[in-house]
C-alpha positions as a Markdown table, in Angstrom:
| # | Residue | x | y | z |
|---|---|---|---|---|
| 1 | Met | 18.3 | 4.1 | 22.1 |
| 2 | Lys | 15.1 | 6.1 | 22.8 |
| 3 | Ala | 13.6 | 8.6 | 20.5 |
| 4 | Asp | 14.6 | 12.2 | 20.7 |
| 5 | Tyr | 11.1 | 13.5 | 19.9 |
| 6 | Glu | 12.2 | 17.1 | 19.4 |
| 7 | Ala | 14.7 | 16.1 | 16.8 |
| 8 | Leu | 12.3 | 13.6 | 15.3 |
| 9 | Ala | 9.5 | 16.2 | 15.0 |
| 10 | Ala | 12.0 | 18.6 | 13.3 |
| 11 | Thr | 13.2 | 16.0 | 10.8 |
| 12 | Ile | 9.7 | 14.9 | 9.9 |
| 13 | Ala | 8.5 | 18.5 | 9.5 |
| 14 | Ser | 11.5 | 19.2 | 7.2 |
| 15 | Leu | 11.0 | 16.0 | 5.1 |
| 16 | Thr | 7.2 | 16.5 | 4.7 |
| 17 | Asp | 7.2 | 20.2 | 4.1 |
| 18 | Gly | 4.8 | 21.0 | 1.3 |
| 19 | Glu | 3.8 | 17.4 | 0.7 |
| 20 | Thr | 0.0 | 16.6 | 0.5 |
| 21 | Asp | 0.0 | 13.0 | -0.6 |
| 22 | Glu | -1.2 | 11.0 | 2.4 |
| 23 | Ile | 0.6 | 7.8 | 1.3 |
| 24 | Ala | 3.9 | 9.6 | 0.9 |
| 25 | Leu | 3.4 | 11.3 | 4.3 |
| 26 | Met | 2.6 | 7.9 | 5.9 |
| 27 | Ala | 5.7 | 6.2 | 4.4 |
| 28 | Thr | 8.0 | 9.0 | 5.6 |
| 29 | Val | 6.6 | 9.1 | 9.1 |
| 30 | Ala | 6.7 | 5.3 | 9.5 |
| 31 | Cys | 10.3 | 5.2 | 8.3 |
| 32 | Glu | 11.5 | 8.0 | 10.5 |
| 33 | Val | 9.7 | 6.9 | 13.6 |
| 34 | His | 10.7 | 3.3 | 13.2 |
| 35 | His | 14.4 | 4.1 | 13.0 |
| 36 | Ser | 14.3 | 6.6 | 15.8 |
| 37 | Asp | 14.0 | 4.1 | 18.7 |
| 38 | Gly | 15.3 | 0.6 | 19.5 |
| 39 | Arg | 12.0 | -0.3 | 21.1 |
| 40 | Phe | 10.1 | 0.0 | 17.9 |
| 41 | Asp | 9.9 | -3.4 | 16.1 |
| 42 | Trp | 7.0 | -2.7 | 13.8 |
| 43 | Thr | 5.8 | 0.8 | 12.9 |
| 44 | Gly | 3.1 | 1.7 | 10.5 |
| 45 | Phe | -0.3 | 2.7 | 9.5 |
| 46 | Tyr | -3.6 | 0.9 | 9.1 |
| 47 | Arg | -5.7 | 3.1 | 6.7 |
| 48 | Val | -9.5 | 3.5 | 6.8 |
| 49 | Val | -10.7 | 2.1 | 3.5 |
| 50 | Ala | -14.4 | 1.5 | 4.1 |
| 51 | Pro | -16.8 | 1.9 | 7.0 |
| 52 | Glu | -15.4 | 0.0 | 10.0 |
| 53 | Leu | -12.5 | -1.4 | 8.0 |
| 54 | Met | -8.8 | -0.7 | 7.8 |
| 55 | Lys | -6.1 | -2.1 | 5.5 |
| 56 | Ile | -2.3 | -2.1 | 6.0 |
| 57 | Gly | -0.6 | 1.0 | 4.8 |
| 58 | Pro | 3.1 | 2.1 | 4.7 |
| 59 | Tyr | 5.1 | 0.4 | 7.5 |
| 60 | Gln | 8.5 | -0.7 | 8.6 |
| 61 | Gly | 9.3 | -4.1 | 10.1 |
| 62 | Gly | 8.1 | -7.6 | 9.4 |
| 63 | His | 4.8 | -8.5 | 7.9 |
| 64 | Gly | 1.6 | -7.1 | 9.4 |
| 65 | Cys | -2.1 | -8.1 | 9.3 |
| 66 | Leu | -3.5 | -7.0 | 5.9 |
| 67 | Val | -7.0 | -6.2 | 7.1 |
| 68 | Ile | -8.3 | -5.1 | 10.5 |
| 69 | Pro | -11.9 | -4.4 | 11.2 |
| 70 | Phe | -12.8 | -1.8 | 13.8 |
| 71 | Asp | -14.2 | -4.4 | 16.1 |
| 72 | Arg | -11.0 | -6.4 | 16.5 |
| 73 | Gly | -7.7 | -5.9 | 18.3 |
| 74 | Val | -5.8 | -2.9 | 19.6 |
| 75 | Cys | -5.9 | -1.1 | 16.3 |
| 76 | Gly | -9.6 | -1.6 | 16.0 |
| 77 | Ala | -10.1 | -0.3 | 19.5 |
| 78 | Ala | -8.2 | 2.9 | 18.6 |
| 79 | Ala | -10.2 | 3.4 | 15.4 |
| 80 | Arg | -13.6 | 2.6 | 17.1 |
| 81 | Thr | -13.1 | 4.8 | 20.2 |
| 82 | Gly | -10.9 | 7.5 | 18.7 |
| 83 | Glu | -8.6 | 7.1 | 21.7 |
| 84 | Val | -4.9 | 6.3 | 22.0 |
| 85 | Gln | -4.4 | 2.7 | 23.0 |
| 86 | Leu | -1.4 | 2.1 | 25.3 |
| 87 | Val | -1.1 | -1.6 | 25.9 |
| 88 | Gly | 1.7 | -2.9 | 28.2 |
| 89 | Asp | 0.8 | -6.6 | 27.7 |
| 90 | Val | -0.9 | -7.5 | 24.5 |
| 91 | Asp | -1.7 | -11.0 | 25.8 |
| 92 | Ala | -3.9 | -9.4 | 28.4 |
| 93 | Phe | -5.8 | -7.2 | 25.9 |
| 94 | Pro | -9.2 | -8.8 | 25.0 |
| 95 | Gly | -9.4 | -9.7 | 21.3 |
| 96 | His | -5.8 | -8.8 | 20.6 |
| 97 | Ile | -4.8 | -9.8 | 17.0 |
| 98 | Ala | -1.4 | -11.5 | 17.0 |
| 99 | Cys | 0.0 | -10.3 | 13.6 |
| 100 | Ala | 3.5 | -11.1 | 15.0 |
| 101 | Ser | 4.0 | -13.6 | 17.8 |
| 102 | Ser | 7.0 | -11.5 | 19.1 |
| 103 | Thr | 4.9 | -8.5 | 20.0 |
| 104 | Arg | 4.6 | -7.9 | 23.8 |
| 105 | Ser | 3.3 | -4.3 | 23.9 |
| 106 | Glu | 1.7 | -1.9 | 21.6 |
| 107 | Leu | 0.9 | 1.8 | 21.1 |
| 108 | Val | -1.8 | 2.8 | 18.7 |
| 109 | Ile | -2.7 | 6.4 | 17.9 |
| 110 | Pro | -5.7 | 7.6 | 15.8 |
| 111 | Val | -4.7 | 9.8 | 12.9 |
| 112 | Arg | -7.1 | 12.5 | 11.8 |
| 113 | Asp | -7.2 | 14.9 | 8.9 |
| 114 | Ala | -7.7 | 18.7 | 9.0 |
| 115 | Asn | -11.5 | 18.1 | 9.2 |
| 116 | Gly | -11.2 | 15.7 | 12.1 |
| 117 | Ala | -12.0 | 12.6 | 10.0 |
| 118 | Leu | -10.2 | 9.4 | 10.9 |
| 119 | Leu | -7.7 | 8.6 | 8.2 |
| 120 | Ala | -5.8 | 5.8 | 9.8 |
| 121 | Val | -4.3 | 4.5 | 13.0 |
| 122 | Phe | -0.6 | 4.6 | 13.6 |
| 123 | Asp | 0.6 | 1.4 | 15.2 |
| 124 | Ile | 3.9 | 0.7 | 17.0 |
| 125 | Asp | 4.7 | -2.8 | 18.3 |
| 126 | Ser | 7.5 | -3.8 | 20.6 |
| 127 | Asp | 9.0 | -7.1 | 21.6 |
| 128 | Arg | 9.4 | -5.7 | 25.1 |
| 129 | Pro | 6.6 | -5.6 | 27.7 |
| 130 | Asp | 5.5 | -2.2 | 28.9 |
| 131 | Ala | 7.7 | -0.5 | 26.2 |
| 132 | Phe | 5.6 | 2.6 | 25.8 |
| 133 | Ser | 4.6 | 5.5 | 28.1 |
| 134 | Thr | 2.2 | 8.4 | 28.0 |
| 135 | Phe | 5.2 | 10.5 | 27.1 |
| 136 | Asp | 5.6 | 8.5 | 23.9 |
| 137 | Ala | 1.9 | 8.7 | 23.2 |
| 138 | Gln | 1.8 | 12.5 | 23.7 |
| 139 | Asn | 4.9 | 13.2 | 21.6 |
| 140 | Leu | 3.9 | 10.9 | 18.7 |
| 141 | Ser | 0.3 | 12.2 | 18.8 |
| 142 | Ser | 1.7 | 15.8 | 18.4 |
| 143 | Ile | 4.0 | 14.7 | 15.5 |
| 144 | Leu | 1.1 | 13.0 | 13.7 |
| 145 | Ala | -1.2 | 16.0 | 14.2 |
| 146 | Ala | 1.4 | 18.3 | 12.8 |
| 147 | Val | 1.7 | 16.1 | 9.7 |
| 148 | Phe | -1.9 | 15.1 | 9.0 |
| 149 | Ala | -4.2 | 17.6 | 10.7 |
| 150 | Thr | -2.6 | 20.7 | 9.4 |
| 151 | Arg | -2.8 | 20.3 | 5.6 |
| 152 | Thr | -5.2 | 19.4 | 2.9 |
| 153 | Leu | -4.4 | 15.9 | 1.8 |
| 154 | Thr | -4.6 | 14.3 | -1.7 |
């Protein structure tokens, strides 16, 4: 099953309407996205908690890394560069952090607030190689922007 992004966006918009707590929003987004697509093995947020440092946030799936510095791994690259990371083969990514040995591909999207500040990165792992496309990245980026960049968060 592949995500129906139009339906997913509508569901998330409905569930998060009026909510401003960023952890509640992250938990809802992680859950809905995770269960929307069979390719998604691990789905969640790494929150910026200090300069150049992220800690695990709400997620779905097995355990994740607890702490990720901006200078390590795919999530760190997304945070450091501010650009979406679409990695078809994590073993070929220099400095990849293997939080789960089953991960073959990864999609990481920077998450910004209404002022453009980096709040977190949204990380999706798959046990399939080349599981993600630019179509996935664009649609998920739009959903994340609608949730986090359009409201004042608490």
